[in-house]
Phi, psi and omega in degrees: 000310182296321176300318183294317183301311187281336172298322172300313181303316181296321182286325188241009187078231181260118183263123179271123178235125185297135175093357180160179187276355181222160177279139181234129176268129182267007173056038174071017182242163179302135178296335181273008183299137181291148179295148182260131185225126170227120189244142179248209183277190180271179180056041176270155170274129183256144176220121177269132186237130171261129178241132179233160178265189183298331182266010175083011178276143183291135175252119190248353192242027173287158179253167179307317185287352177281345187255146171232131181241131180237139175247118187049039178085357182256126180303139178235145174295136178276108183266348174225128176221130185206122177246017178272149176303137182239150178303144180237148168249106191250127174242113183266118182254115182250135178286121174236041173287178183302324180291347176261018187304320183262012186254007183301323176304320178299314182294323177294315181291322180290324175294318180299331177277346185306311192296329181290349177263356181273145174278168187297331178265009175273151176221155184221155166231155180238131177231166178225155175221133181188252173299329175213169176251121182227154179218141180302156195283333181223162174282131185202175174243004182282112188294329179294317179296319181295315180293333180292346180282345180279144177288159177285334180204163184242128181285128182296345182256003185295141182276185182235084180280066192296303183294324178295326179296312183296318180301312178293327173303319180292334173299326188297338179279344187291329187285349177295153177293162178302320183294316180296317180294325186281328185265328181266155176269137186260120183229138169249126176246116186245135173244126179211153177242010183207175182281153180300133187261009176087201183293139174258159181312123174080006181249163180267157182279125176238132182258169173299319176297327173303314181296318180293320181295316180292319178298323175299308185296323183269354181062052179252133179263132178246126171253151181217143175238120175263128183260129179243172172095022176280149179287149178292142179245150179296135181248118179268201183261171173068201184300320178294323181293315177301316182294322178296326179296319178292326185280345181262010177276202179259168174305144185300124179299342178287345177301313181305315183291315178304318178294317182293319187288335182260005176088003181274202181231156176225143171210165175235141180231172176246168184301330185279352180279164179275104185293323177300322177292324178298319174300319180299322179298320179296310182299319180303310179302313181303321182279000184243014185269160171263142177254115178245143178221145179212158182272119188294131184294331174235129177257077187243002176076011182253166178282133182239136173281140173232146178229138178236129181235161178238135189288329182290132180300141174085354177271133183242111176272150174222131184206178174303150185272335184197177181207161175261118179296144172296158182240128181290141179275000000 
């Protein structure tokens, strides 16, 4: 869905859609229909589901009985169903590696637009990754605090510690109170224009697999935006030449898999596209998801695959691929 929306943006510039940054399908029902909520017991496995139609439009008015949820291929009763917008805790990680040297105004403009797409109960932090990985200190809606997280300039030799940046972003949710962690959804949104450059000086090595495993354990959803359209840079010899070669490539292909495994979305934009609107597409999708919960059939502490289907023809659900079952003591 997210890929389709921004592909339209690339083809037609900025598309104005009444009521928000993306088109929403109301499935033939009244727009003012009250949210449907069905709640079960505690200690349920949660899955946030995005549903789109054949044209890639969000479908927001399905009922509990429209969904089928399977654990390792076996149907499971849906004990929790909620299609009302839920608070999000969003950590936006922005690439400030050397290849982004001339793109700081784009990052500033996109960040400045971020807050207008958040609901009153949403909160965000902004981080950057290049020479180091840094994140703003608190979750907030204060645009001044979010903009203050951006650097004044970008070092042309800065690497791209992509996986370490997402890993550190997940650290950022730990400081939240227990109440906030249980009620809000934790989401990392990462923007990058290059491949992961591996370990940075003084940092530990983090792989794409490490990021997927941790997001699975902590129930974190990852959205990613790959930026294309950079100008070619001269590539020299030695370590600096190798780094430049990495930085003049395309967005890391692993970003799409991380997003898919965690139930998030992935898209690619160009330098001429509106980054703030791309952020808005993510927020719009997050506010249009269904929450499904079920009691895990086996509490063995192992990874279990889940599949979610929609009964109506032409509807495409997207959600996390698996979860770690709780383990009985």
